[in-house]
C-alpha positions in Angstrom: -7.4 -6.2 12.5 -10.3 -8.1 14.2 -8.4 -11.4 13.5 -5.3 -10.1 15.3 -7.3 -8.7 18.2 -9.2 -12.0 18.7 -6.0 -14.0 18.4 -4.3 -11.7 20.9 -7.2 -12.0 23.3 -7.2 -15.8 23.0 -3.4 -16.0 23.4 -3.6 -13.8 26.5 -6.3 -16.0 28.1 -4.2 -19.1 27.3 -1.1 -17.5 28.8 -3.1 -16.5 32.0 -4.6 -20.0 32.2 -1.2 -21.7 31.8 0.3 -19.4 34.4 -2.5 -20.1 36.9 -2.0 -23.8 36.5 1.8 -23.5 37.1 1.3 -21.1 40.0 -1.5 -23.1 41.5 0.5 -26.3 41.5 3.5 -24.5 43.0 1.3 -23.0 45.8 -0.4 -26.4 46.4 3.0 -28.1 46.6 4.4 -25.5 49.0 1.3 -25.8 51.2 1.6 -29.6 51.2 5.2 -29.4 52.4 4.7 -26.7 55.0 1.7 -28.3 56.7 2.4 -31.1 59.3 1.1 -34.4 58.3 -1.6 -35.8 60.7 -1.4 -39.6 61.0 -4.5 -41.5 60.0 -6.2 -43.0 63.1 -5.8 -46.7 63.6 -9.3 -47.9 64.3 -8.1 -51.1 66.1 -6.3 -48.9 68.8 -9.5 -46.9 69.4 -11.8 -49.9 69.8 -12.6 -50.9 73.3 -15.4 -53.2 74.5 -15.6 -54.6 78.0 -18.3 -55.7 80.4 -18.7 -55.6 84.2 -21.3 -57.0 86.6 -22.6 -54.7 89.3 -25.2 -54.1 91.9 -26.2 -51.2 94.1 -27.8 -51.6 97.5 -29.3 -48.7 99.6 -30.1 -49.6 103.2 -30.1 -53.3 102.2 -32.5 -52.8 99.3 -31.3 -53.6 95.8 -31.8 -50.9 93.2 -33.5 -51.9 90.0 -31.5 -50.8 86.9 -33.5 -53.0 84.4 -35.7 -50.1 83.5 -36.3 -48.4 80.2 -35.2 -45.0 81.5 -31.7 -46.4 82.2 -31.2 -48.0 78.8 -28.2 -46.9 76.7 -27.6 -43.4 78.1 -23.9 -42.9 77.4 -22.0 -44.5 74.5 -18.9 -45.0 76.6 -20.5 -46.8 79.6 -24.1 -48.0 79.5 -26.7 -50.7 80.0 -28.6 -52.8 77.4 -31.8 -53.7 79.2 -33.2 -55.9 76.4 -32.0 -59.1 78.0 -32.5 -60.9 81.4 -29.2 -59.4 82.7 -29.7 -55.9 81.2 -29.8 -54.2 84.7 -26.7 -56.1 86.0 -24.1 -55.7 83.3 -22.3 -52.5 82.3 -21.2 -52.3 78.7 -18.0 -50.2 78.3 -17.0 -48.8 74.9 -14.8 -46.0 76.2 -11.5 -47.2 77.8 -11.4 -44.3 80.2 -15.1 -44.3 81.3 -15.4 -44.0 85.1 -18.2 -45.1 87.4 -19.1 -41.5 88.1 -19.8 -41.1 84.3 -22.0 -44.1 84.3 -24.2 -43.0 87.2 -24.2 -39.4 86.0 -25.7 -40.6 82.7 -28.5 -42.0 84.7 -29.1 -38.8 86.6 -27.2 -39.9 89.7 -24.1 -38.9 91.6 -21.4 -41.2 92.9 -18.3 -40.1 94.8 -16.4 -41.1 98.0 -19.0 -39.7 100.4 -22.4 -39.8 98.7 -24.6 -41.8 96.3 -27.5 -39.7 95.0 -30.4 -41.0 93.0 -32.7 -38.8 91.0 -34.6 -38.0 94.1 -32.6 -38.9 97.3 -29.0 -38.5 98.6 -27.3 -41.1 100.7 -24.2 -39.6 102.3 -21.8 -40.9 105.0 -23.1 -40.2 108.5 -22.1 -41.5 112.0 -24.5 -44.5 111.4 -24.6 -45.2 107.7 -21.6 -45.5 105.3 -21.0 -45.7 101.6 -18.8 -48.6 100.5 -17.6 -50.0 97.3 -16.1 -53.5 96.6 -14.5 -54.5 93.4 -14.0 -58.3 92.9 -14.8 -58.8 96.6 -12.2 -56.3 97.9 -12.7 -52.8 99.3 -12.0 -50.1 96.7 -11.5 -46.4 97.6 -11.7 -45.0 94.1 -15.5 -44.8 94.1 -16.6 -42.6 91.2 -13.2 -42.3 89.7 -12.9 -46.1 89.3 -12.5 -47.2 85.7 -14.3 -50.6 85.4 -12.3 -53.4 83.8 -13.6 -56.4 81.8 -15.2 -59.0 84.0 -15.3 -56.8 87.2 -17.9 -57.6 89.8 -18.7 -54.2 91.5 -20.8 -53.7 94.6 -21.9 -50.2 95.7 -23.6 -50.3 99.1 -24.9 -47.7 101.5 -26.2 -48.2 105.0 -25.4 -49.8 108.3 -25.1 -53.4 107.2 -23.1 -56.1 109.0 -20.2 -57.8 107.3 -22.4 -60.8 106.8 -25.0 -58.7 105.0 -22.3 -57.1 102.9 -21.0 -60.6 102.0 -24.5 -61.7 101.0 -24.8 -58.6 98.8 -21.4 -59.3 97.2 -22.4 -62.9 96.5 -25.6 -61.8 94.8 -23.7 -60.1 92.0 -24.0 -61.9 88.7 -21.0 -63.1 86.9 -22.3 -63.1 83.3 -20.2 -60.3 82.0 -17.9 -63.1 80.7 -20.7 -64.2 78.3 -21.1 -60.7 76.9 -17.3 -60.5 76.5 -17.2 -63.9 74.8 -14.9 -65.6 77.2 -17.4 -68.1 78.8 -20.4 -70.1 77.9 -23.6 -68.2 77.3 -26.2 -68.9 80.0 -29.3 -70.8 78.7 -31.6 -67.7 79.2 -29.3 -65.7 76.9 -29.3 -68.1 74.0 -30.8 -66.3 71.0 -30.5 -62.9 72.7 -28.3 -60.3 70.9 -25.3 -59.7 73.2 -24.1 -56.2 72.5 
């Protein structure tokens, strides 16, 4: 009697186990067919790496961005201050990063009427004006501008003459091309890791 009981119990467990495998496979297969397939991301399409030279002048005085507190604050648009041009070249790793994002990451505000540092605000008045030039031309996008590879960007506030603005514009470096690998590396950057 015990033999038949043990055999019956074992046979019952085997039947339940076999049924669970068949049912589990059927459920898994049904779930696979009913769920939409999500395409695998293509890493090459997501990669973006560009560089832009820039300077900011407030009332004729150039701001110093080559300071540790400004180093690598936002993955998408940032500075690497570990080289002689660290405070002059933006590194862009997010294709849609705007200038407002860059300055916000540094604790600043930049829009069409004001440029605000961590401590002071410089807004358009009857005497002083905020201007932005990209590659030597006036640009009205201000904070919503998305920097492009090799751009030369000037943000200036004050009551400067056109001659003074021209001097500021001409002072902007043009080394972003070395960081982007499309021109010769300046001697002072030889041996420096260009991120």
